[in-house]
N, C-alpha and C positions, 0 to 999 in steps of 0.2 A: 587898037587903032582909036584915035580920037575923032570925035565927030567934027565934020568940017563946019557945020553950022549949028546953031543952037545957042543956049545961054553961055555966059562967060565961063571959061574953064578955070577951075580952082583945084588945088591939091586935094582937098577933102572930097570933092566930087570924083576925082580920079581914083582915090582910095576906095570909095564906095563901089565904083564900077569894077575895080579889080577883085574885091571881096565877093561881089555878086557872081563874078565869073568863076572864082575858085571854090565856092561853097558846094556845088554838086560833087566835085572830085573829093573834097574832104569827107563828105558824107559817105561816099562809097568806100573810102579807105577805112573810115571808122566802123562801118558795118562788117567789112572783111575782118577787121581785128576782133570785133565781138564774136563773130562766128568761129574764128580760130580758137578764141579763149574758151567758148562753150564746148567745142569739140575736145579740147584738151581736158576739160573738167570731166566730161562724160567718159573719156578713155581712162582717166585716173580712177573714177568710180567703178568702172567695169573691172579694172585690174584688181582693185581692192576687194570687190565682191568675189572674183574668181580666186583670189588668195584665201579668203575665209572659207569658201566652199571646199577647196582642196585640203585646207587644214582640218575641217570637220570630217571630210571623207577619210583622211589618214587616221584621225582619232578613232573613227568608227571601226576601221579595219583592225586597228591595234586592239580595241576592246574585244572584237570578235575573236581575234587570235588568242587573247589572254583567257577569255572564257572557255575556248576550246581546249587550251592547255590545262586549265583547271579541271574541266570535265574529264579529260584524259587522265589527269592525276588521280581523280576519284575512281575512275574505272579500274577494275582489277587487271593487272598486266596479263595474267594467264586466265583464260576463260574457264578451263576445266579444274582449276585449283583455287582454294580460298573461299569460294561461295558455299554457303551452308543453306540447309532447308530446301533442297531441291532446285536451287537456282542454277541456271546455265551461265548467265552473265549477271553481274551485280554491281552495285555502287554503294559507297559508304554513306551517301546522303539519301538516296532513293531506294535502297534495298535491292530486291530482285528486279532485273530489267527483262529477263527472259527465263523460261523454265525448261527443265529437262522433259523428255518425251513422256506423254500421258498425264502430265501434271497441269493443273489449271492456274492461270495467273489472275490474281485479284489484288486490288488496291485497298489497303486498310488505312483509314484516317486516324492519325494520332495528333490531336490538337489541330493545328493549322497545316500540318504536313501530311502527305500521303506517301505510304511506303508499300512497295510491291512485295507480295508474298506468293509462294508456290505451294499449292495444296493438292492432295489426292482427290478431294471432292469439294464442291462449292459449299460455303457455309449457309446457314439459315438466312433466307431472304435473297438468295442469289440462285441463278441457274447457269449451267455450263453450256458453252458453245465451242465446238471443235473446228479449227481452221487448219489448213496445211502448214502454216508457219507457226501458229501459236494457239493454245487453248485458253479461253478467257471465261471469267465468271461475270455475268451481267446481273443487275439488280432486278428483282421482281417488282410488281406494282406495290403501291403503298399499303393496300389492304391485304396483300398476300404475305403469309409467313413462309411458305415454301411453294415453289412453282416448277413446272416442267419446261414451260416457255414463258415469255412475258405475258402472253394472253391466255395462259392455262394454269390456274392455281391448283395446287394439291392440298393445301391447308391454309385456312384463313386466320387472320389475327382476331383477338377477342372482340366481340361485338358484331362479327360478320358470320354468315352461314354459307357453306360451300354448296354450290349447285352447278353441275356441268362445267367445272373449271373456272367458275366465277364466284366472287365473294359478294353476297347480298346482305343488306340489312334486314330484309323481310323475305320470307319464302313465297313463291308464286302460289296462285290458287290451286287447290287440290293436293298441296304438299304441306308438311308440318315441320317445324324446327325441332331438331334433336339437340338438346342442350348438352348431352353427353359427348356426342361426336362432332357437334357444331356443323351439322350438315342438314340440308333439306331432303327429307325422305318422304316416301309415299305413305298415306294414311293406311294403317292396318286395322281391320275389324276382327272381332273375336270369332273364333270358329270352334264348334263343339262336335264331338263324335255322336254316333247314333245311340239311341237309348238301349240299355240292356233289357233282357226279359224281366218280367215281374217276379219278385221274390215270392216264396211260399207265404201263405196267410199266417200271420202270427199275432199274438197278443201278450204283451209284457214279456217278450222273449220266449214264449212257449207256443207250441204248435198243436196243443190238445187242451181239452177242458173248456172250450168256448165255441160260440157259433159265429159271432161277428168279430172281425179283427182288421188288420191293415196289411197291405202289401206295398213293396217299395221297388222302384227302378232308378238306376243311376246312369250318368254319362260323364265323359272326361273332356277337359279343355284341350283341344288340339293346337290352337293358335291364340296366344294372349294378345289383346288389343294394344295399339299405341295410344299416345296421349289423347288424340282426337278421334280415335276409333270407337266403334260401337261397343258398349260393355258386354260382358259375358252373361248368358242366361243362367238360370238355376241348374245345378248339376244333379239334383235328386227330386223325385216326386213320390208321393204316397197317396193311396186311395183305400177306401173301405172295401172289405171283402166279406163274403158269407160262405161258410164251410159247414160240412156235416160234423156235428159235435162228436168228439172222441173222448173216451175216458183215459185219463192219464194213469199209468202204472205207479201206484203209491207204495212206498216202503212199509213193511210190517211193523206194528207197534205192540207193546205189551211186555209181560214178564218173560214169556217164552222166547221172544226174539232177543231180549236182553241176555237171557241165560245162554242162548246159542252163541251170541257174540262173545260172551265171556269164555265159553268153552273153546271157541276157536282161538281166542287170544292166548288161553292157557296152553293149548296144544303147540302153538307157535313158540311160546316161551320155553316149553319143555324141550322142543327140538333144538332150540338154540343152546340151552344149558347142556344137553347131551353132547352136542358137537364141541362145546367148550371143554367139557370134562374129558372127552376123547383126546382132544388136542393136548391137554395138560398131561394126561397119562403118557402119551407118546413122547412128550418132551422129557418127562422124568426118566423113561427107559433110555433115551439117548444119553442123558447125563450119566446114568449109572454105567452104561457101557464105556463111556469115555473114561470114567474114573478107574474102572477095572483095567482097561488097556494101559493107563498111565502107571498103575501099580506093577503090572507084570513086566514091563519093558526094562526097568533097572536091574532086576534079578538076572535076566539073560545076559546083560552086559558084564556083570561081575564074574560069571563063570569062567570065561576065557582068561581073566586076570589071574585067577587062582592057578590055573594050569601053567601060566607063564612063570609064576613064582616057583612052582615045583620043578621046572625044567633045570637040568644040570648047567653049571656055569663053567665055561672053559677058561683056563688061565694059561697064558703063554708068557714065557720069560724071554 
């Protein structure tokens, strides 16, 4: 509608009035178009993202299936056949996967790879634990060479001493380090037996011909000490003694004694020579008897031969 009153009406003024009236409608249409465009873009982006997500998911499922197929290919088809070394189930890449009954499963490192092995007993540095499904070998502590459990060592590595299942660098107070067994042991002191009775009074190995001499008593070591134990005492004692002097029986000297000794020796020699002469005579008699027997035997054998020659000879035609 045109105003009834006001300034003079012109075509430019009418155009401005029409534009001012249409501008809110145009703005609304423009905003609606922009909203629709933005919604389309977001929908497209969502579709693209969902496409990539589904594509990645499918690739992941395919890789898992391929790895499972490869693992099944490595696994032996028959559990009870083909596995060696006590394995119940095995793999070409990982070795034993499970063991036969009463065997222990342990992982051995070869370079960057670990291989399963089945053993009858755990190696050094491991201890065995039994479970219903599998028996495993677990590592001992770093300072243990062999152990019963993880917290109870039975033998320590070099530089450590064993005490109550633990490996120590130094032994506690009251104990000493045994470098032979590498254990902490209690300190052992020396122990000696009781003294023996005093020996007879002697002097220069004799028991007569003196008044003052020495007598001795001894004892034995029952327990030798350890490295830090008390040393052993003396095992013998001697003291001076006084006895009533006794005369020693001396052997006779002089020509008479010498002659008697010679006579005795001559008698002994004569006895020996007599025995030898008797033995020689007996041997001679035996020889003569043997020679006589050998001479008489051939004559007796020749006699029957003569008789055989004299016997008549029968001739039969």
